[in-house]
C-alpha positions as a printed Julia matrix, in Angstrom:
381×3 Matrix{Float64}:
 -37.05   -4.62  -11.45
 -40.78   -4.83  -12.38
 -42.74   -7.81  -11.1
 -43.27   -9.05  -14.67
 -39.5    -9.37  -15.21
 -39.0   -11.15  -11.9
 -41.74  -13.64  -12.8
 -40.2   -14.34  -16.19
 -36.95  -15.29  -14.44
 -38.9   -17.71  -12.28
 -41.0   -19.41  -14.96
 -38.47  -19.75  -17.79
 -37.07  -23.21  -18.47
 -38.6   -26.64  -18.89
 -41.84  -26.95  -16.87
 -41.94  -29.84  -14.42
 -38.23  -30.58  -14.79
 -36.85  -28.34  -12.08
 -36.34  -28.43   -8.35
 -37.69  -25.27   -6.7
 -37.78  -24.13   -3.09
 -40.48  -21.52   -2.4
 -40.93  -19.77    0.94
 -43.61  -17.36    2.14
 -43.01  -15.83    5.56
 -45.09  -13.61    7.83
 -42.52  -11.17    9.23
 -44.77   -9.48   11.78
 -43.89   -9.77   15.49
 -46.32  -11.38   17.92
 -47.99   -9.64   20.91
 -44.69   -9.85   22.81
 -42.73   -8.19   19.99
 -40.98  -11.39   18.88
 -40.77  -12.67   15.32
 -42.45  -16.05   14.92
 -41.26  -17.05   11.44
 -37.83  -18.4    12.64
 -39.58  -21.16   14.62
 -41.69  -22.14   11.6
 -38.68  -22.02    9.29
 -36.48  -24.19   11.52
 -39.2   -26.81   11.92
 -40.17  -26.89    8.25
 -36.58  -27.06    6.98
 -35.91  -29.99    9.28
 -39.04  -31.74    8.05
 -38.15  -31.26    4.36
 -34.52  -32.32    4.89
 -35.69  -35.76    6.03
 -37.22  -36.41    2.6
 -33.87  -36.53    0.77
 -31.48  -39.5     0.63
 -28.17  -38.73    2.33
 -25.48  -37.41   -0.07
 -27.98  -37.27   -2.94
 -27.96  -34.55   -5.59
 -31.3   -33.26   -4.37
 -30.01  -33.01   -0.8
 -27.07  -30.86   -1.92
 -29.52  -28.54   -3.73
 -31.68  -28.3    -0.63
 -28.75  -27.58    1.71
 -27.44  -24.82   -0.56
 -30.83  -23.14   -0.92
 -31.64  -23.47    2.78
 -28.41  -21.73    3.74
 -29.03  -18.98    1.2
 -32.52  -18.32    2.56
 -31.29  -18.24    6.16
 -28.4   -15.9     5.29
 -30.76  -13.51    3.51
 -33.15  -13.43    6.47
 -30.29  -12.74    8.88
 -28.6    -9.99    6.86
 -31.0    -8.25    4.47
 -34.48   -8.01    5.97
 -36.02   -4.57    6.23
 -37.79   -4.14    9.62
 -40.69   -2.39    7.87
 -41.58   -5.41    5.71
 -44.73   -7.31    6.68
 -44.01  -10.4     4.62
 -41.62  -11.83    2.07
 -41.58  -14.38   -0.74
 -38.3   -16.21   -1.38
 -37.54  -18.44   -4.34
 -34.42  -20.6    -4.67
 -33.34  -23.02   -7.39
 -29.79  -24.29   -6.88
 -29.63  -26.23  -10.21
 -30.05  -22.9   -12.04
 -28.18  -20.81   -9.48
 -31.31  -18.7    -8.99
 -32.37  -16.82   -5.86
 -35.04  -14.11   -5.71
 -36.63  -12.23   -2.84
 -39.82  -10.19   -3.16
 -41.15   -8.19   -0.17
 -44.91   -8.52    0.26
 -47.23   -5.61    1.12
 -49.5    -7.9     3.13
 -48.37  -10.76    5.41
 -48.77  -14.23    3.81
 -49.49  -17.52    5.53
 -46.17  -19.16    6.43
 -45.28  -21.8     3.84
 -42.16  -23.59    2.63
 -42.44  -26.1    -0.21
 -40.31  -27.99   -2.71
 -42.05  -28.35   -6.06
 -41.31  -28.68   -9.78
 -41.76  -24.93  -10.23
 -42.14  -21.8    -8.11
 -45.3   -21.35   -6.04
 -46.68  -18.07   -7.38
 -50.35  -17.91   -6.44
 -49.87  -16.47   -2.9
 -47.75  -13.71   -4.45
 -49.84  -12.96   -7.52
 -53.15  -12.73   -5.69
 -51.84   -9.35   -4.46
 -50.2    -8.37   -7.73
 -52.31   -5.19   -7.87
 -50.12   -3.76   -5.1
 -46.92   -4.41   -7.07
 -47.71   -1.94   -9.84
 -45.49    1.09  -10.36
 -47.12    4.46   -9.72
 -46.35    8.03   -8.71
 -47.84   10.15   -5.92
 -47.82   13.94   -5.57
 -49.13   15.87   -2.56
 -48.65   19.62   -3.0
 -49.67   23.09   -1.88
 -48.11   26.5    -2.54
 -45.34   26.0     0.01
 -44.36   22.35   -0.24
 -44.64   19.31   -2.49
 -43.9    15.67   -1.71
 -43.23   13.3    -4.58
 -43.11    9.51   -4.35
 -42.4     6.78   -6.89
 -43.67    3.39   -5.7
 -42.59    0.08   -7.23
 -43.06   -3.48   -5.92
 -44.94   -1.92   -3.0
 -41.81   -0.02   -1.91
 -40.83    3.64   -2.13
 -38.21    3.67   -4.89
 -37.8     7.45   -5.0
 -38.9    10.28   -2.75
 -38.43   14.04   -3.03
 -39.61   16.99   -0.94
 -39.69   20.44   -2.53
 -40.06   23.44   -0.21
 -40.32   27.13   -1.07
 -40.29   30.39    0.82
 -42.0    33.51   -0.55
 -39.39   36.29   -0.39
 -42.05   38.97   -0.72
 -44.18   37.94    2.25
 -43.66   37.25    5.93
 -45.85   36.0     8.71
 -46.74   39.67    9.34
 -48.04   40.49    5.84
 -47.19   41.19    2.21
 -44.19   43.5     2.75
 -46.0    46.55    1.4
 -47.15   44.98   -1.91
 -50.59   45.96   -3.18
 -53.23   43.26   -3.26
 -53.14   42.98   -7.07
 -49.37   42.91   -7.25
 -49.2    40.35   -4.46
 -51.75   38.12   -6.19
 -49.84   38.32   -9.49
 -46.67   37.54   -7.6
 -48.29   34.53   -5.93
 -49.64   33.19   -9.24
 -46.23   33.46  -10.86
 -44.64   31.57   -7.99
 -47.28   28.84   -8.14
 -46.69   28.56  -11.87
 -42.94   28.11  -11.38
 -43.43   25.65   -8.54
 -45.93   23.61  -10.53
 -43.44   23.46  -13.38
 -40.72   22.23  -11.01
 -43.03   19.55   -9.59
 -44.08   18.34  -13.04
 -40.53   18.25  -14.39
 -39.25   16.16  -11.47
 -42.11   13.67  -11.61
 -41.97   13.37  -15.4
 -38.25   12.48  -15.15
 -39.17    9.56  -12.92
 -42.08    8.47  -15.08
 -39.88    8.47  -18.17
 -37.58    5.91  -16.53
 -40.27    3.4   -15.58
 -43.58    2.05  -16.84
 -45.88    3.64  -14.28
 -49.58    2.8   -14.44
 -50.98    5.7   -12.43
 -50.14    9.14  -11.09
 -52.09    9.99   -7.91
 -52.49   13.66   -7.04
 -53.67   15.49   -3.92
 -53.14   19.24   -4.22
 -54.66   22.59   -3.39
 -57.09   23.72   -6.08
 -54.9    26.47   -7.54
 -51.79   24.25   -7.58
 -53.75   21.37   -9.11
 -55.01   23.58  -11.93
 -51.54   24.92  -12.65
 -50.02   21.45  -12.56
 -52.48   20.24  -15.18
 -51.05   22.8   -17.63
 -47.56   21.34  -17.25
 -48.27   17.63  -17.56
 -47.42   15.84  -20.79
 -50.23   14.09  -22.68
 -48.98   10.73  -21.39
 -48.92   11.9   -17.77
 -52.45   13.35  -18.04
 -53.78    9.92  -19.01
 -52.29    8.43  -15.84
 -53.58   11.2   -13.55
 -56.09   10.28  -10.81
 -57.22   12.39   -7.86
 -56.28   10.97   -4.47
 -59.3    11.56   -2.19
 -59.27   11.82    1.59
 -55.72   13.19    1.76
 -54.71   16.54    3.24
 -51.49   18.17    2.04
 -50.28   18.21    5.66
 -50.85   14.47    6.26
 -47.82   12.34    7.25
 -46.13   10.17    4.62
 -47.53    6.87    5.92
 -51.13    8.11    5.62
 -50.52    9.32    2.04
 -48.91    6.02    1.02
 -51.69    4.03    2.65
 -54.4     6.04    0.87
 -52.69    5.56   -2.5
 -52.35    1.78   -1.96
 -56.01    1.5    -0.97
 -57.11    3.45   -4.04
 -54.89    1.31   -6.25
 -56.52   -1.85   -4.91
 -60.0    -0.43   -5.51
 -59.19    0.55   -9.09
 -57.57   -2.75  -10.08
 -60.21   -4.9    -8.4
 -62.99   -2.98  -10.13
 -61.21   -3.57  -13.44
 -60.92   -7.28  -12.65
 -64.62   -7.52  -11.82
 -65.57   -5.75  -15.05
 -63.38   -8.19  -16.99
 -64.88  -11.16  -15.14
 -68.41  -10.05  -16.03
 -67.41   -9.58  -19.66
 -65.81  -13.03  -19.87
 -68.83  -14.65  -18.24
 -71.05  -13.02  -20.86
 -68.74  -14.22  -23.63
 -68.58  -17.77  -22.29
 -71.75  -18.86  -24.08
 -71.34  -21.45  -26.86
 -69.27  -20.05  -29.72
 -68.33  -17.04  -27.61
 -64.92  -15.52  -26.94
 -64.68  -16.51  -23.28
 -64.17  -19.64  -21.25
 -64.91  -20.32  -17.56
 -63.89  -22.94  -15.03
 -60.6   -24.81  -14.5
 -60.94  -27.47  -17.2
 -61.84  -25.24  -20.14
 -59.34  -22.56  -19.07
 -56.52  -25.12  -18.88
 -57.44  -26.46  -22.32
 -57.43  -22.95  -23.8
 -54.06  -22.2   -22.16
 -52.5   -25.35  -23.61
 -53.8   -24.42  -27.06
 -52.4   -20.86  -26.7
 -55.88  -19.42  -27.25
 -55.93  -17.2   -24.17
 -55.61  -13.42  -24.28
 -56.29  -12.55  -20.6
 -57.09  -14.51  -17.45
 -59.11  -13.46  -14.43
 -58.99  -15.47  -11.2
 -60.47  -15.0    -7.78
 -58.04  -14.86   -4.87
 -60.01  -17.72   -3.25
 -59.7   -20.0    -6.3
 -58.13  -23.39   -5.58
 -58.34  -26.54   -7.65
 -56.54  -29.87   -7.95
 -55.41  -31.56  -11.13
 -52.6   -33.49  -12.72
 -49.59  -32.95  -14.99
 -47.62  -35.22  -17.3
 -43.83  -34.97  -16.94
 -43.42  -36.29  -20.48
 -45.59  -34.12  -22.73
 -46.33  -31.44  -20.09
 -50.07  -32.0   -20.56
 -52.35  -30.68  -17.79
 -55.74  -31.88  -16.65
 -58.28  -31.02  -13.96
 -60.04  -33.21  -11.45
 -59.0   -36.74  -10.54
 -55.59  -38.13  -11.49
 -55.64  -40.86  -14.19
 -53.22  -43.78  -14.14
 -51.36  -42.59  -17.25
 -51.36  -39.5   -19.44
 -54.21  -39.8   -21.99
 -52.04  -38.17  -24.67
 -48.64  -39.88  -24.38
 -49.26  -42.63  -21.8
 -46.53  -41.03  -19.69
 -46.11  -40.74  -15.94
 -48.31  -38.17  -14.26
 -48.34  -36.43  -10.88
 -50.95  -34.63   -8.82
 -50.73  -30.83   -8.84
 -52.37  -27.7    -7.5
 -54.1   -26.58  -10.66
 -54.31  -22.93   -9.58
 -50.5   -22.87   -9.37
 -50.06  -24.45  -12.8
 -52.52  -22.01  -14.36
 -50.72  -18.89  -13.11
 -47.32  -20.43  -13.93
 -48.3   -21.3   -17.49
 -49.99  -17.92  -17.95
 -46.83  -16.12  -16.87
 -44.69  -18.3   -19.12
 -46.9   -17.16  -22.03
 -46.72  -13.53  -20.9
 -50.48  -13.29  -20.34
 -52.04  -10.53  -18.2
 -53.52  -11.82  -14.94
 -56.38  -10.09  -13.12
 -57.58  -10.97   -9.62
 -60.99  -10.45   -8.05
 -61.45  -10.92   -4.31
 -64.41  -13.02   -3.16
 -66.37  -12.08   -6.28
 -69.51  -14.31   -6.21
 -70.22  -14.47   -9.99
 -66.7   -15.71  -10.74
 -66.55  -18.09   -7.77
 -69.88  -19.59   -8.83
 -68.43  -20.2   -12.32
 -65.41  -22.05  -10.94
 -63.12  -19.24   -9.77
 -61.24  -18.76  -13.03
 -62.11  -17.52  -16.53
 -60.28  -16.43  -19.65
 -60.88  -14.1   -22.56
 -59.84  -15.82  -25.76
 -58.0   -14.38  -28.74
 -60.83  -15.39  -31.03
 -64.32  -16.84  -30.81
 -64.75  -20.58  -30.49
 -65.33  -22.15  -33.87
 -68.25  -24.57  -34.43
 -65.73  -27.33  -35.07
 -63.94  -26.7   -31.76
 -67.23  -26.54  -29.88
 -68.26  -30.06  -30.86
């Protein structure tokens, strides 16, 4: 299931009205080869359990979700995973697990909604994409989704008219024609298999590392849609092991998406002048989100901000917490504003882009948004 669909399951419902247990665990072993997350988990669960009145409704939710998390960790963890995000909401009978490509900081919290920022800051690695590494004798195909290999196929061929001793008596011209025909057929087989996968999913990119002749022949067989997704995968040899190929593709994916995020951030900052089509900083971005003016949001992975939320009218604000909601005079609570921003953005189905330690955006407050339309003079007053 694509990350977008998983997020929609997490953010649907009435904001601020739900109990949610969110866990982020670093699954890597220590220097002695032992997993450290079980110690953290046991201690943190015990600490949280003490917050609930005995036999209360909330305690029953917590016990159910705690057991579900522990059972999952005991029975379904993949040894290759570096980290995992777990979300549980007993009132809605919801439980989701999302492996993480990079280890997170251990955290376990109960909040009114799921904690998404630690997950989404690496959302570039959760995109779906294809990888092809091919020469005239072998091709390896990968389909990556949610940072995992969803499909993998190896195609191998033997040339019946050649051996390790020579060309079996064929003339040079005939042998070359024979080789070109085989490469043509093999390129067609590669393209057909990959296109079948791409037709089943919404892949963003198709990374290719191939010998020059095979690459040229492959280009003739790609559909128009596939050609638009095609990107050369540099620094990869067709004989490299799988892990090196996958690592190179993930690194290139991060570079591409972060460059796009930085370009967007610069554009929004330029548009953020009075009466422009951009807004920067936590306060103005929150206001635009609540007015459904936002088209896209760009955040830096280091962005953190505090604020408040009203449980009555679901109004949000930045900075210090007032005594009562300025809109409805209702009860308010302190919040992590960066969490509320990504939650509300996902609830509205807005695209999120993340820069990483990008000075221009951090200087402007760490968050910015491109608006659907320019600010009117009336709104600017």
